[in-house]
C-alpha positions in Angstrom: 0.0 0.0 0.1 1.0 3.8 -0.5 2.9 5.1 2.9 0.7 8.1 2.4 -3.1 6.2 1.5 -2.2 3.4 3.7 -5.1 2.8 6.8 -3.6 3.5 10.0 -6.6 2.7 12.0 -9.4 0.1 11.9 -11.9 2.9 11.0 -9.8 3.8 7.9 -8.9 0.3 6.9 -12.7 -0.5 6.7 -13.4 2.2 4.4 -9.7 1.5 2.3 -10.8 -2.1 1.7 -14.3 -1.2 0.4 -13.3 -1.6 -2.8 -13.5 -5.3 -3.7 -10.9 -3.9 -6.9 -8.6 -2.1 -4.2 -8.4 -5.6 -1.9 -7.8 -7.9 -5.2 -4.7 -5.1 -5.9 -3.5 -5.4 -2.2 -3.5 -9.2 -2.3 -1.7 -9.7 -5.7 0.7 -6.9 -4.9 1.6 -9.2 -1.6 1.5 -12.5 -3.2 3.4 -12.3 -6.4 6.9 -10.9 -7.0 6.4 -7.1 -9.0 2.6 -8.0 -8.3 2.6 -10.1 -11.9 -0.5 -12.8 -11.6 1.1 -16.1 -11.9 -0.9 -19.1 -13.0 -1.1 -21.7 -10.2 -1.8 -24.4 -12.5 1.3 -24.0 -15.2 3.3 -20.9 -13.6 2.9 -18.6 -16.8 2.6 -15.1 -16.5 1.2 -14.2 -19.3 -2.9 -13.5 -19.0 -5.7 -11.7 -19.8 -7.7 -10.0 -16.9 -11.5 -10.5 -17.0 -13.0 -6.9 -15.1 -16.4 -8.3 -14.9 -15.7 -11.4 -12.9 -12.7 -10.1 -11.4 -10.3 -13.0 -12.3 -7.5 -13.9 -14.6 -7.1 -16.2 -17.4 -4.0 -17.7 -18.1 -2.6 -17.6 -22.0 -1.1 -20.6 -21.8 -3.4 -23.3 -20.5 -6.7 -20.9 -20.5 -7.8 -21.7 -16.8 -9.0 -19.0 -14.9 -8.0 -18.3 -11.6 -8.7 -15.9 -8.9 -6.6 -13.8 -6.7 -7.7 -16.3 -3.8 -6.7 -19.4 -5.4 -3.9 -21.2 -3.9 -4.1 -18.9 -0.2 -5.7 -19.1 3.0 -8.9 -17.5 1.3 -9.5 -20.5 -1.5 -13.0 -21.8 -1.7 -14.6 -19.1 0.5 -17.8 -17.5 -0.3 -17.0 -14.7 2.3 -15.7 -11.4 0.1 -11.9 -10.3 0.2 -13.0 -7.0 2.2 -14.5 -8.8 5.2 -11.3 -11.4 5.1 -8.7 -8.2 5.4 -10.5 -6.9 8.2 -10.8 -9.9 10.3 -7.0 -10.1 9.5 -6.3 -6.5 10.7 -7.9 -7.2 13.9 -6.6 -10.6 14.7 -2.9 -9.2 14.4 -3.4 -5.6 15.9 -5.7 -6.6 19.0 -3.0 -7.2 21.7 -5.3 -9.5 23.6 -7.0 -11.3 21.0 -10.4 -10.7 19.3 -13.1 -13.6 19.7 -15.1 -14.7 17.0 -18.2 -13.0 17.9 -16.6 -9.8 17.8 -15.3 -10.5 14.4 -18.4 -11.7 13.2 -20.7 -8.7 14.3 -17.7 -6.2 12.7 -17.6 -7.5 9.5 -21.3 -9.3 9.2 -21.0 -13.1 9.1 -22.1 -15.6 11.6 -19.6 -16.6 14.7 -19.4 -20.2 13.0 -18.2 -18.5 9.6 -16.0 -16.1 11.9 -14.7 -18.7 14.2 -13.4 -20.7 11.2 -12.0 -17.6 9.0 -9.9 -16.6 12.4 -8.4 -20.3 12.4 -7.8 -19.9 9.0 -6.0 -16.5 9.7 -3.7 -18.1 12.8 -2.6 -20.9 10.4 -1.4 -18.0 7.8 0.5 -16.3 10.8 2.6 -19.5 11.8 5.7 -19.2 9.9 7.2 -22.4 10.4 10.8 -21.8 10.9 13.4 -24.3 11.7 16.2 -22.5 12.4 17.9 -22.9 15.6 17.9 -19.4 17.9 21.0 -17.7 19.3 24.8 -19.4 18.4 27.7 -17.6 19.3 29.0 -16.3 22.9 27.0 -12.9 23.1 23.5 -15.0 22.3 20.9 -15.3 25.3 18.1 -17.7 25.2 15.4 -17.5 27.6 13.6 -21.2 28.3 10.7 -21.7 30.4 7.4 -23.6 30.7 3.7 -23.2 31.5 0.8 -24.8 32.3 -2.4 -23.9 30.3 -5.9 -25.0 30.9 -8.8 -24.9 33.5 -8.8 -26.0 37.1 -10.5 -29.5 37.8 -12.5 -28.0 40.6 -14.3 -25.2 38.3 -15.0 -27.9 35.7 -18.7 -29.4 35.1 -19.4 -32.3 37.5 -19.9 -34.3 34.8 -16.3 -33.2 33.4 -14.5 -33.5 36.4 -16.0 -37.3 36.9 -14.8 -38.5 33.5 -11.4 -36.9 33.9 -11.1 -38.5 37.0 -12.2 -41.8 36.1 -9.3 -41.3 33.3 -6.5 -40.2 35.2 -7.2 -40.5 38.4 -7.7 -38.4 41.2 -4.0 -37.8 41.8 -3.2 -36.5 38.6 -5.5 -33.4 37.9 -2.2 -31.7 36.3 -2.3 -34.2 33.6 -5.8 -32.0 32.6 -3.6 -28.7 31.6 -1.4 -28.6 28.1 2.2 -28.2 28.4 3.9 -25.3 26.5 7.5 -24.8 26.0 8.8 -21.2 25.4 12.0 -20.0 24.1 12.9 -16.5 23.7 15.8 -14.8 21.6 16.7 -11.8 23.4 19.0 -10.2 20.6 16.2 -11.4 17.7 13.5 -10.1 19.9 11.8 -13.4 18.7 9.9 -16.1 20.6 9.0 -19.9 19.8 6.4 -22.1 21.5 6.0 -25.7 21.7 3.3 -28.1 22.9 5.1 -31.0 24.8 3.7 -34.0 26.2 5.5 -33.6 29.7 8.5 -31.9 31.5 10.2 -34.8 31.9 14.5 -33.8 31.7 14.6 -36.0 28.3 11.7 -34.2 26.9 12.5 -30.4 27.4 16.2 -31.0 26.7 15.8 -32.4 23.7 13.4 -29.3 22.6 16.1 -27.6 23.8 18.8 -29.1 21.6 16.2 -29.0 18.5 15.5 -25.1 18.8 18.5 -23.8 20.3 22.1 -23.3 18.7 25.5 -24.4 20.1 27.4 -22.0 22.1 24.2 -20.5 23.3 23.6 -18.9 27.1 20.5 -20.5 28.3 18.8 -19.2 30.9 16.4 -20.9 33.1 14.5 -21.2 36.6 15.4 -23.9 38.8 13.6 -26.8 37.3 15.4 -29.9 37.8 14.4 -31.1 34.0 17.1 -28.3 33.0 19.9 -30.0 35.3 23.0 -30.9 33.1 22.1 -29.3 30.0 24.5 -30.5 27.4 28.0 -28.9 27.6 27.7 -27.1 24.2 25.7 -24.5 26.2 26.6 -22.1 28.6 23.3 -22.5 31.2 22.7 -20.4 34.1 19.8 -20.6 36.4 17.7 -18.1 38.7 16.2 -19.8 41.9 12.9 -18.4 42.2 12.6 -19.1 45.9 15.3 -16.6 46.2 15.2 -14.0 43.4 13.8 -13.4 40.2 16.8 -11.7 38.2 20.3 -12.2 39.1 21.9 -9.7 36.7 21.3 -10.7 33.0 20.1 -14.1 34.4 16.3 -14.3 34.1 13.1 -15.4 32.2 10.9 -12.3 32.8 10.4 -11.5 29.4 9.6 -15.0 28.5 7.1 -14.8 32.0 5.8 -11.4 30.1 4.7 -13.3 27.2 3.2 -16.1 29.5 1.1 -13.1 31.3 -0.2 -12.1 27.7 -1.1 -15.2 26.4 -3.2 -16.1 29.3 -4.9 -12.6 29.5 -5.8 -13.6 26.0 -7.0 -16.9 26.3 -8.7 -16.4 29.6 -10.6 -13.0 29.0 -11.3 -13.0 25.4 -11.6 -16.8 24.5 -12.5 -18.0 27.6 -12.6 -21.5 26.6 -9.8 -22.9 24.2 -9.6 -26.9 23.8 -6.0 -28.1 23.7 -6.6 -29.6 19.9 -6.7 -25.9 18.9 -4.2 -24.4 21.3 -1.2 -24.4 18.9 -3.0 -22.0 16.8 -3.7 -19.4 19.7 0.0 -19.8 20.3 1.1 -18.8 16.6 -1.2 -16.0 16.8 0.1 -14.4 20.3 3.9 -15.5 18.9 3.2 -13.5 15.7 2.3 -10.6 17.6 4.7 -10.7 19.7 7.5 -11.3 17.2 6.4 -8.5 15.2 6.1 -5.1 17.8 9.5 -3.9 16.3 11.2 -4.3 13.3 14.8 -5.8 12.7 16.4 -2.0 14.0 13.8 -2.0 17.0 11.5 0.6 15.4 8.0 0.0 16.5 5.5 -1.5 13.8 2.7 0.4 13.0 -0.6 -1.7 12.3 -0.7 -1.3 8.5 3.0 -2.8 8.2 2.2 -5.8 10.6 -0.8 -6.2 8.7 1.3 -6.6 5.2 3.8 -8.6 6.7 0.8 -11.0 7.6 -0.8 -10.8 4.6 2.4 -11.8 2.8 2.1 -15.2 4.4 -1.2 -16.3 2.8 0.2 -18.2 -0.7 0.5 -21.8 -0.5 -1.4 -22.5 2.9 -4.9 -24.3 3.0 -7.0 -25.3 5.9 -10.3 -27.2 5.3 -13.1 -27.0 8.1 -12.8 -31.0 8.4 -9.0 -30.5 9.3 -9.8 -27.8 11.8 -12.3 -29.8 13.5 -10.5 -33.0 13.4 -13.4 -35.0 11.1 -10.9 -35.5 8.2 -11.6 -38.8 6.4 -15.5 -38.6 8.0 -18.3 -38.2 5.6 -20.6 -34.9 5.7 -23.6 -36.7 6.1 
C-alpha cells in the first residue's frame, strides 16, 4: 500500500478495503513478485484480466484463476473485504479478538468468523526451523507453563470423567504444557507444546531449537539440570530472586502473561486440540512489535507482513474440526 494512503486505524481500514478491486490489488501485490499474477496451474505469467469476473485467464493453459486461489482464502464465499478486516483485527488486537466480535464487525455468523480466524492463525505461523541463538553473546530464555482450566471449576460430569480416566492424583495432567524459547537479541519467541516436563523431553526440545554455544537461562526446575556442555547454562532460583544480573526469564514470563490474558479474557475456553493455533497468533503479534532495527511497527506494516504469508497455505473445515476422512452426512 502507498504509505500516504495506507490506513492507520480500523475505521480507515474498513473504508480503504470497501472496494473489492483495492482488496484484489493489495493481495496480488503482496502475493506475487512485481505484482504480476502467476497461473497456479502452469506457472505462466501471461494472462488476460476478466474485469467483470475479477479474475485472470491464463494465455498458456486457458484456465481462470482468482487472487484467492492457492491462498488461505481459497474456496471461501466470504468476500475479501471481510477477510482483510478480520486479518487487520487479529494481528493488531493485543489480547486477541473473539469470533463473536469479528462476526458482528464484518457481518458474518459466529461460526463463519470462528473458521475465518482459525484459517488466519494458520497463515500467521512462520514454521521456521532455524535454531535460535548461537555464539557467546546470544542469550536464550527457556521456560514452560501449564495452560488449562482448574479441575475444581469444571462441570461435575466432566470432572468425574477426567478422574475416571486419569485418577484423582493426576489433576495436573488435565492441563496442556507449553514450552517457550525467547531470543533476546532477535526479540523473537517460539513455542512448542510438549507431552510432559521430564528431563529428556525438555532437553531434547532445547537441542532442537537452540544453537550451540548459546547462553541458556532457565529457572531451577530439575528437568534443566545437567544441560549438554555445548550450552552455557545459568539458573535463577525463584525461591530467592527473580533476577540475577542478566540471568532471568522475565521476558518469557511477560509473554505467558499476555498469552493467558487473551486465552482467559478474550477466548474464555480453548480446547487443547486448537491451542497451537492460538500460540501462533500470540507469537506473531509478539515477534512483530518492532522491526530488526528496534523501530515500532505500525498496524499497517504488521497487517502487510501477515498478508504476505497467505500463499501456499490451505486449511479446511474438516481439518479444523478434526474430522478429516469422515463423510459430511
